[in-house]
C-alpha positions, 0 to 999 in steps of 0.5 A: 499500500503506497501513495498518498492516500493510505493514511485516509484509506485506512482511517477511514476504514477503521471508523468503518469498522468502529461503526460496525461493531457500534451496529453489533454491539460490541460497544468495548471493542467499537470503543477501541476501534474509534480511539484507533481511529482517532490516534491514526488521524492525531499521527498522521496530523502530527507528523503531518506539521513536522510536530515534536517529539513531546506532542507524540508522547502525549498522543500515546494514551490513545492508543493504550486505551484503546488495548485496554478497551479491546482487553475489556470486550475479551474478558467481559 
């Protein structure tokens, strides 16, 4: 997958999975996918503006929360 719009296509696919998970009532799983999509948008924006390392570190809790949501769906 190469090209300019790869990040946008990946983000759209993640949000489609999140909507499907909400539709099937897997709420923790959907929340994890939604947070993962937000992380992809934030990381692509930060890389576009050439942000400092501290902003990437500030974005780190989003994928961690996403993993926690996936784990809650698995064990709940």
